[in-house]
C-alpha positions as CSV (number, residue, x, y, z in Angstrom):
1,M,-7.9,12.2,1.5
2,E,-7.9,15.6,0.1
3,L,-11.4,15.5,-1.6
4,K,-10.8,18.3,-4.1
5,Q,-7.5,16.6,-5.5
6,D,-8.5,12.8,-4.8
7,V,-11.8,12.7,-6.4
8,K,-11.8,12.6,-10.2
9,P,-14.8,12.0,-12.6
10,I,-14.5,8.9,-14.9
11,T,-13.7,11.2,-17.8
12,Y,-10.4,12.2,-16.2
13,L,-9.6,8.2,-15.9
14,K,-10.6,7.8,-19.5
15,N,-8.7,10.8,-21.0
16,R,-5.6,10.6,-18.6
17,T,-5.1,7.2,-17.5
18,A,-1.4,7.1,-17.7
19,D,-1.0,10.5,-15.7
20,L,-3.5,9.0,-13.2
21,V,-1.3,5.8,-12.8
22,R,1.7,7.9,-12.5
23,E,0.2,10.1,-9.7
24,V,-1.1,7.3,-7.7
25,S,2.2,5.1,-7.9
26,E,4.5,7.9,-7.3
27,E,2.5,9.7,-4.5
28,G,1.1,6.5,-2.9
29,R,-2.2,8.0,-2.7
30,T,-5.8,6.8,-3.4
31,V,-8.1,8.4,-6.0
32,M,-11.9,7.9,-5.9
33,I,-13.4,7.8,-9.3
34,T,-17.0,9.0,-9.7
35,Q,-19.6,8.3,-12.3
36,N,-22.7,10.5,-12.7
37,G,-21.6,12.3,-9.5
38,K,-21.5,9.1,-7.3
39,A,-18.3,7.3,-6.1
40,K,-17.9,4.2,-8.2
41,V,-14.2,3.0,-7.8
42,V,-11.0,3.7,-6.0
43,V,-7.5,3.5,-7.6
44,M,-4.6,2.9,-5.4
45,D,-1.0,1.9,-5.5
46,V,-0.3,-1.8,-5.4
47,E,2.0,-1.3,-2.3
48,L,-0.9,0.2,-0.4
49,Y,-3.2,-2.3,-1.5
50,D,-1.0,-5.2,-0.2
51,R,-0.7,-3.4,3.1
52,W,-4.5,-2.9,3.1
53,Q,-4.8,-6.7,2.2
54,A,-2.4,-7.6,5.2
55,A,-4.4,-5.2,7.7
56,M,-7.8,-6.8,6.7
57,A,-6.4,-10.2,7.3
58,L,-5.3,-9.4,10.8
59,L,-8.6,-7.6,11.6
60,K,-10.3,-11.0,10.5
61,I,-8.1,-13.0,12.8
62,L,-8.9,-10.5,15.6
63,A,-12.7,-10.7,14.9
64,H,-12.3,-14.6,15.1
65,A,-10.5,-14.4,18.4
66,E,-13.1,-12.1,19.9
67,H,-15.8,-14.4,18.9
68,D,-14.0,-17.4,20.4
69,V,-13.6,-15.4,23.7
70,A,-17.2,-14.5,23.8
71,A,-18.2,-18.0,23.2
72,G,-15.9,-19.2,26.0
73,R,-13.4,-21.1,23.8
74,T,-10.4,-20.0,25.7
75,V,-7.5,-21.8,27.4
76,A,-5.1,-20.6,30.2
77,Q,-1.8,-18.9,29.1
78,E,0.1,-21.8,30.7
79,T,-1.8,-24.3,28.5
80,A,-1.4,-22.3,25.4
81,F,2.4,-22.0,25.7
82,A,2.8,-25.6,26.8
83,R,1.0,-26.7,23.7
84,A,3.0,-24.3,21.4
85,A,6.4,-25.5,23.0
86,A,5.2,-29.1,22.3
87,A,4.3,-28.3,18.6
88,I,7.8,-26.7,18.1
89,K,9.4,-29.7,19.6
90,A,7.4,-31.9,17.4
91,A,8.2,-30.0,14.3
92,A,11.9,-29.8,15.0
93,R,11.9,-33.6,15.3
94,G,10.2,-34.1,12.1
95,A,12.6,-31.5,10.3
């Protein structure tokens, strides 16, 4: 983030909303909006937001997996693959 360019006061958002939306959507960057000198919101392109949401979902899955490992809730690789193969066969029969 280029702080000089990508941090704007709320008055910029109020007065130049269309320009800000164009800048964010065309350049794919985020802009931090400040109010009374403090960061309040971030404006970002919807495609970037979708990618961010997908990344957050993957990180959440990873955190759950790490918790499972720490708690000893694991199975051997062979067992996991056997269960997956059985589930695939069952789904194919039901399809």
